N, C-alpha and C positions, 0 to 999 in steps of 0.2 A: 794425156789420158786421166791422170790422178786429179789434174785441175777441173776437167768437164766434170767427173764425178763429184767432187766437192760442190760445184755450182749447182748441180741437180739436186744434191741433198738439201743444200741451203733453201733452194726454192720449195722444196717439198715440206720442209719443216714451217715454212712461212704459212702454208695453208692449212697445217694440222690442226691449230687450235679451232679454226672455223669448222673443220670437219667434226671434231669432238663435239663442239657446241650444237651443231646439226643433229647428231646422233642422239644427244642428251634431251633435246627439245622433243624429237621424235618419239622417243621412249616415254617421255611425261605425258604427251598427247594420248598415246596408246593407253597409258595406264587410266587416265581419266575418262576415256571414251569406253572402255571395256571393263574397268574395275567396280569396285563396290559403289563409289561415288556415282558412276553412271546409273547403275540399278536404282539407287536411292532417287535420283532425280526423276527417272522414269516412273517410279512408283508414285511420286508426288504429283506428277502432271497427269497421271491416269485418273479420270474423274470417277467418283465412286457410282457403282451401278445402283440403278433405283429398284427396289424391291417392294413394290406396292402390296399393301396387304399384311406385311410382316410386322408392322409397329402396332403392337397392341396396345400401346399406351394413348394412342390417338383416338379420339371419339369419332363416330361416324360423320360423313360430311353431311351437313344441312343446308344445302343449296337453297337460296331463298326462292319461294314461289310467290304468286300473286298477293297482294295485300287482302287480307280476309276481312269481310263485314264483320260487325261485332256479334251479329245473330247467326253467323254461319255454322252450318252443320253438313256433315257429308251427305251427298246426295247421288242418285244415279248419274253415270256418265262421267263423274268427277275423276280425275287422274291422280292418284296418291303415290308418293314416294315412301316406301316401307324400309327403314334403316334399322338393322340389327347390328349392334356392336359386336365386332369380331365373328360375324356370322354372313360372310357374303352370299352363301347359298341361300339364306332366307331373305336377303335384301334385294330390292328391285322396286319397279314401277308397276302398279296395277290399276286397272279401270273398273270402277264400281259398275256392276252390272244392273239391268233395268230392275231386278228383284232386290237391289241395295245390298247384295252379298258380293264378297271377294273371296278368292281362294289362295292361300298361303302354304308353303311346304311345311310339313309336320302339323301345322295347325288345322288345315282344311278349309272348309267353308266357314265364313265368319260373316255376320251382319254388320256392315260399316255404315249403312245409311242411317241418318238421325243422330249420329254421334259427333261430338266435337273431336278435332284430331287428336287432342292430349288424352281423351277419354278413350278413343279407339287404341291408342298407343298402350294404355294400361290394360286394356282387354287383352291385347296381343301378348303383353309380357306374363300375364296371368296363365293364358292357355299354353304359352311355350315354355313355362317353367318346369312342366313335366318332363321336357326333353333337354333343356338348356340350364346352366347354372347361372343363376342371377342374370337373366336376359335384360338387356338395356335397349329399348326399342324407341325410335323417332318416327312420327308420321308427319310428312309434309305435303301439303296441297300443291301439286304440280299445276293443275288446270281446273278451274271452276266452270264445269259445263251443265251442272244441275239446276242452276238458279236462272230461270227464264222469265220473261215477261212477253205477253202477246198483244199485238194491236191488229184490228181488224176493221173493215168498213172504208169510209171515205178518206182514205189517206193514200198518199202517193206510193208508199212502198210498205204495204201491210206484211205482217209476218212475225217471226220469233226473234227476240233480241235478249242477249245474255245480260244478266244482272251481276257483273263482277264487281260493282260498286254501288254506292247510292244513286238512285235515278228516280227523278220526278215524273209526274204524268206529262207535263210541258216537254220535259227533255226527250222522253219517248216519243212524243208527236214529232218533236224536231227530227229525231233519228230516222222516223218513218218518212220524212221528207214534207211533213206539214200536211195541212187538210187540203181536200180537193175543193173546187169551187162548188160543188153539190152538197158539202157536208153541213149538217145541222150543228153548228158549233156551240149551241145552248143545251144539247140533249146528249151530251157524251157520257157514257157510264163506265165505270170500273167494276168488273165482276172479280169477287174475292171469295176463295174458299177456305175455310178455317179447318184447323185439325179434326174437328168432328165431321167434316164433310159437308157443313152447311155453307151455302153460297149467298153472299150479300151483294146488292148493287149499290154502288156509290155514285152519286150524281157529280158530274164536273162540268162548269161552265166555262168554255174557252173564251167567250167574249168577255166575261167578267175580268178573268186573269189578265186578258190583253188590255183592259181598261185599268188595271191596278185595283180591282174590287176583289173582296173574299179571298185573299191570296193563301189562306190556310187550307183551301180545298185542293191546292196543287201538292197533294201528298206523296209521300216516298213509296214507291211501288213494292210490293213483296213477291217472292217467287211464285210463279203460278197466276199472277194476276192477268187479266185480259180486259184492254181497253177497247171499247166498241164505240165507234164513231158512226152515227146513223147518216 
C-alpha cells in the first residue's frame, strides 16, 4: 500500500510543473486582454470621429466651377456658391433671379447681376459686417446659364446655345447642324445689342469663310447675339 502511494505521488509530481506553467500563461493572457494594455490598444485602433464644421482654422471649400470667360459678369439664371467662413448658415448655392437679384440670410435681397464674382463677394462682406465679425466671403460660379447666343432661320437646329466659353459664328452654325439647302449663305447677319440698348447688324458671308476669304468676319459671339440665316 505504501509502495502504491509513493508511485502515485511520483507520477503526480511529474505533471506539476506543466500544470504550474499552464496556470501562469493563462494568468498572463488574462492580464493582457483585460488590463490597461488592452485598453490602450483599443483606444489606438479606434478611428478619430469626424466633426465637420468644428475646424475654425480651415478656409471654406472653394470647389472649382466652370472656367470663366475674361469678360464674365454674373447674370440671371447663373448658379452661385456663396461661402462664408465659419458661417455655414449663411453659406450655400443660390440662383440669380430674372431681375438679377439674390437673397441671402441677414443681408436680404442683393443685386448680383452685372458684378464680377470677386466684386460681389466684397459687397456681401460689407453688408454682412453689420452682423458678423470680419466676414470672409468667397463667391464661386457653379453654372453659367446667363450667357447665351441665338440662331434662327435656315439652319437644321435653330435655338438657344450657351456661351460657356469663346464661340465664333461658324462654330455656332456648326452646333446648329449647319445650313439648310435653302439658306442664303452670303446674307447671314448677327444682331448685337449694346449696353445702351442700340442694336447693330453685322454682315456675315458664309461662302467667303468657306473659301478662306475675309476670315476676320468670323467674330466671337457675345452674350445676347442673334445669328439670322435667311
